[in-house]
N, C-alpha and C positions, 0 to 999 in steps of 0.2 A: 681544446680536448689537450691535455697535456701532449708534445714536444719528447721526444728519449733523446737526448743529444748524444749520451753514450752511456753505455753500461758493458761491465765486464774487469777484464784486473790489470792489462794496462795503465799502468798507472801516467807513463809516458804520453799516451798517445789521448787520455784523459784530461792531461794537463794541457795540451796543444786546448782543445776543445772550450777550456774552460778562459784560456785567453783569449781565446776568438772573441768571446760574450762580453769579457767584464775589459780588464786592463791587462797589462803586463806587470807580471811579477817573480821572482823566486820564488822556488819551491825544492825542500828540505824533505826528502822521503826518509822516516824514522824506522825502526825493525820493532817489529810487537808483531802480534795476531794480524790478519787480512783476513777481508769481506768482499767481496767483488763492490766495485764500485757503482755510483748512480750520478748523472745526473739530465734531471728534466726543467724544460722548462716549460714550466707553469700557464705562463701571460705573458703576452708582449703586443701592449694596446701604446696605449700614453704612458704607461708605466710598465716594468718587468717584474717577473715571479719567477723564480726558479727552484729549485731542490736538489741539493748536492750532496754526496756523500763520498768520500774518497776511496774509502775500501782499506785505509791504510791509514798508522799516524805521521803528521806531516808538519810542517811550520811550511808557514806563507807570507811572504814579504812582497808586501807593494809596496810602489813609490806614491807620489802624490795621484792620488785621483785626480780623472778628469772632469769631465763636466757632468756628474752624477754622482747623488747620495745612495750609500751600500748601508744596508741596513740590515741585523743578522738577526734572527732566533733562533735558536738552537731548538731541536725538535726532539733528538736521542742523542747520546754517548755526551762525552765529555769537553772541553775547549776550553780556553784564553783567548782573548781578542785585547789588542794593542791600538788604540788611537793614537798617531800624533807621539808612536815612542811610550804610552801610558798607559799601563794593565788596566782596561776599564773594570771595576767595581762592579757587574752586573752582569747575569748572561745574556742579555739583548743590549745593542750596540748601535749605533747610526757613526757613519763617516761621512765626509762628503769630500766637496774640489778641495785639493791646497791640503789634503791631510794623507797623511802616512797611516795604511791599515798592515797590520799584522796579525798570521793566526797561530796555533798549533793546537791540534784536533786529533782526537783520538779515533780510533779504527772504525770505530762502531758511530762517530759522530754523523750525525744527521742533521743538515740548517735549511734553514727556507732562509731564502735572501731576496731583500724587496728591494730594487733597481729607481730611484726617482728620477727623473731630470733632473737638471739644476732648473732650464728654464718655467717647470711647473711651479718647482718650490717657488719662483722669482714671481711669479705669478699670483698666486698666491699672497705672499708680504704687500707683495703690491697691491691687491683687492683690499686691501686693511687699511695701509699708509698711503694708496694714493699714489707712491711712485715705488719703482725695483726700487730694489739695493743697489747699494756701489757696487758690492763684494760678495761673493760666495756668500751664503748664511750659513756659520760656522754653529750646527746643533752641539750642545754637551752629549760626551759622546755616550754616558752609561743610561738607558731605556731602565729606569725601575717601575718594575715590576709588583710594587711595594705599593706605588700609587695607584687608587684605584681609575683615576682616569686614562693612566698608561695602560695597567691592566686591562682597561675596555680597549683601547687601540690596539694594543698586542694581540686581544685573542679577535678585534675583527680582519687584522691581517691574516691570521691562519682560517677564521672563515674564509676571505675572500681567496684564501686558495683553494682550499674546498670548494667556491663555486666553482674557480677555476678551469676545477679538473672535471666540471658535469656536466654533460651537454649542453645545459639552459647557456651557459656562457655563450657557446654559437650560436646560439637561439637568439641571445639577446646581448649584441656590443652596447646596447645601451645602457643596462643595468651596470653592464662592464668600466663602461664608463662613469658612471657616477658614485661608485663604487671607490672607483680610483679618485675620485677628487674630494672624497671625503678621508682617505687615506692620509692624502695631502696636507689637506685642512685643516685637520686633526694635530697633524703633526706641527705643524704649525703653531698651530692654540695651545698644546700642552707641553710641547719639550721645550726648553731653557735654548735658546741660543742670541747672538750679538746684535739681534733684531728685535729680541723681544719686548726691549723698553720701547722701542719705536710704536709697538699696535696700541692703537687704542683701545681704550676700559670696555668698549662694545665687542672686541674681540673678546672680549672674559665674561660673558653674558650669566654665568654661573656664578659669578664670583658676588659677592654681599657689595651693595653699591657704596660702603665704608671703604672698603678695598681697594675701588678703583678710583674713589675719588685722592685719594693716599696716592694711587701712582699716578693719577695726573699730574696731583699737586708734585710728584717727584719728577715728570718728564719734563713739567713749566717751571723748576727752580732747579734744575740738577747743576747751574753755573754758582750755586750761592749755598751759604753756610745752611742746614738744614736738618734740623735734630730729630726726634720720634714725637717731640709735646708737636712740633710746626707737622707736621705727615697727623699727628688726631687732630689738630684744631681744626684742619684740614676736611679730615674725614666726619667732621664733628661725632669723635668720640673719644673715651678718656684713651689715654696711653697704652695701660695696660689691656683694653679691651683689641684695640687695635692690633697688640702683638699676638694676642689671641687668635683673631681674625687672618692676620698673615697667616700663624704657623698651622692653623687648622685648613685653611681655605682655600690658601697657596700654596702651600708645605715650605715657606722659608720667612724670613723675618723684616723688616720695612727697612733695616740699615741694609740687610743685604739686598734687598732690592734693591737703595737704592743705588747701591754700590755697582751692579748690573747696569743702571741707566749709566753712571759716570761714566763705565767701562765703554758701554758700547758707545758713548760719545767719544771717547779716547778713539777708540778704532777707527770710528768714521774719521779724527783729523786726521789719525795718522796714514791713513790711504790715501786722502788728499796729499799730504806731505808726498809718499809712493809715487803718486801721477804726477807731481809736479803744479798742482793746481791753490795749493799753499805752500809757507812754510815754514821753519821752525824745528825744534829740535823735544826728544821724548819727555826731558824735563820739566818743559815748559806746556807743553800740552798735557802732561798729568797733572802739572798744580794748577791749571787754569780749571780744568774739572775735580778738583776738591782732594788732589792725594797728595800730603803733603810727608808724607814717609817712603821713597821711593823703592826701597827692598819690599815690604809688605805691597806696594802698585806694580811691581812686576811680577810677584808670584800669585798675587789676583789674575792679573792679565794671561799667565802662561794658563792656569788653571780655564779658565774661559775660550784662551785662543788657540793652544797649543802650540805658543811657541812667546820669544820674548817681544818687547815692543819694537826696539829696533829692527829688527827681521820685516816687523809688519810698513815700516815704514819706507824699507831699504826694498822689497820685493818686488817695486815695477820697473826697478833700475837692473838689478841684476837676478831676476829668475832662476829658478836653480834650476840644474841639468834633469829631466826626468830621470828616472828608474828604468834602464828598458832591458837589463839583464832579463837572464829568462833560464835556470835551467832546474833540472831534475837530479 
């Protein structure tokens, strides 16, 4: 059953409770209409689920998130979210370990917050690839509810909130555990991330065989010159048909998918440079995986991972200080 962690008008007291449940952050309280704030914990087992309404206009700035993924699903009111310093062009968002998170919320904003432990996401990826990811999975921040599959996942998260608020949740913890697994594995399968290309074709069973064959070809030949015609030949369809199937069934293009595969290989190589298990420069790694225009490569990489490539290569040598400041 839901546990009310806070209810009332004392924003500073609410902020202390929120900090205790999540991570340190800075809070700026704006002027305007106020209503009572409320913070409820709906579920905390393998993952945690909360409902939060500040009751006042606020701006929240968190440092890099620790070992969990923070998924924001608006229920009411208005707000804007920034992940890794960039505004999220969708109402629902996901931020994970090592990514900064910021919000600007109206007084009547009410948000469902789903927190997934990093270890749960790592296990979901390992179940598909055979080994845990070398670094925390970085999801694309925008959860596009215009995508039918993502919309279905978001609906399931809201259904889980209603389930968690019902007496059945206490009577059937096993059902709750199955629901948790559905949400974690569904997010890994549906939302683009930096390990997406490493997932085997069978991880996308709803996709046509032609698309899966093309995906497998990209993964096997990422370090070689690859054209759409090559991918179409491997998929056993015409280039035009392959373009249409990627667009209709996967929401992207063959070229964009190949680029994501190569970006993932670059990312993994840069992480190995960062931890000292490999050597080389960003330019050498980018060229190795087919990126000859370094300016465009840097832009693609920043869009995918929220930072410049050189930052990834240096992270483990000089990690940034956590933002532990906190003021109301």
